[in-house]
C-alpha positions as CSV (number, residue, x, y, z in Angstrom):
1,M,0.0,0.0,0.0
2,G,1.5,3.3,-1.0
3,I,1.4,6.7,0.7
4,I,-2.0,7.6,-0.8
5,G,-3.4,4.3,0.4
6,F,-2.2,5.0,4.0
7,L,-3.7,8.4,3.9
8,V,-7.1,7.2,2.6
9,F,-7.2,4.2,5.0
10,G,-6.1,6.6,7.8
11,L,-8.9,8.9,7.1
12,I,-11.4,6.0,7.1
13,V,-10.0,4.6,10.3
14,G,-10.1,8.1,12.0
15,A,-13.7,8.6,10.9
16,L,-14.7,5.2,12.2
17,A,-12.9,5.8,15.4
18,R,-14.8,9.1,15.9
19,L,-18.1,7.3,15.2
20,I,-17.3,4.6,17.8
21,K,-16.0,6.9,20.5
22,P,-19.0,8.3,22.5
23,G,-19.5,12.0,22.9
24,R,-18.6,15.0,20.8
25,Q,-14.9,15.3,19.7
26,N,-13.6,18.7,18.8
27,L,-11.1,17.5,16.2
28,S,-10.4,18.9,12.8
29,I,-10.4,16.8,9.7
30,L,-6.6,17.0,9.7
31,M,-6.3,15.8,13.3
32,T,-8.7,12.9,12.4
33,L,-6.5,12.0,9.4
34,V,-3.3,12.2,11.6
35,L,-4.8,10.0,14.4
36,G,-6.2,7.6,11.8
37,V,-2.8,7.2,10.0
38,V,-1.0,6.7,13.3
39,G,-3.7,4.1,14.3
40,S,-3.2,2.3,10.9
41,L,0.6,2.3,11.4
42,I,0.1,0.7,14.9
43,G,-2.3,-1.8,13.3
44,G,0.2,-2.7,10.7
45,V,3.0,-3.2,13.2
46,V,0.8,-5.4,15.4
47,A,-0.5,-7.5,12.5
48,T,3.1,-8.0,11.3
49,A,4.3,-8.9,14.8
50,L,1.5,-11.5,15.0
51,G,2.4,-12.9,11.6
52,T,-0.9,-12.3,9.9
53,G,0.5,-10.3,7.1
54,D,3.0,-7.8,5.8
55,F,3.3,-4.2,7.2
56,G,1.8,-2.5,4.1
57,E,-0.7,-5.2,3.5
58,L,-4.4,-4.6,4.3
59,N,-5.8,-7.3,6.5
60,V,-8.7,-7.7,9.0
61,L,-6.7,-8.0,12.2
62,G,-4.6,-4.9,11.2
63,A,-7.8,-2.9,10.5
64,I,-9.4,-3.9,13.8
65,V,-6.2,-3.0,15.7
66,A,-5.9,0.3,13.8
67,I,-9.5,1.3,14.7
68,V,-9.0,0.4,18.4
69,A,-5.7,2.3,18.4
70,A,-7.3,5.3,16.8
71,V,-10.1,5.3,19.4
72,L,-7.6,5.3,22.1
73,L,-5.5,8.0,20.4
74,I,-8.7,10.2,20.2
75,G,-9.2,9.7,23.9
76,V,-5.6,10.7,24.6
77,A,-5.9,13.8,22.3
78,E,-9.0,14.9,24.2
79,G,-7.3,14.4,27.5
80,V,-4.2,16.4,26.4
81,S,-6.3,19.2,25.1
82,G,-8.3,19.3,28.4
83,G,-11.6,19.4,26.6
84,R,-10.8,22.8,25.1
85,R,-12.5,23.8,21.8
86,S,-10.2,23.7,18.8
87,V,-9.7,26.9,16.7
88,R,-11.0,26.4,13.2
């Protein structure tokens, strides 16, 4: 999967994570993309470590781990910001 694939998948993962996480998140589309890409990188690393696929390969376990990681990252981002509203 190339750079464009990681960005598209990261945006999808970030959007799904925001839908799963309860409450209203004050995150921009760029922050959603960043957290989704980081989540997808974590999912790829975990899937590779478990031997279910290659790092750049899209698989079910990597996608699930990516979404869970992105949900956790959104929680961390909210905790760090202290619930402040983002400037748009």
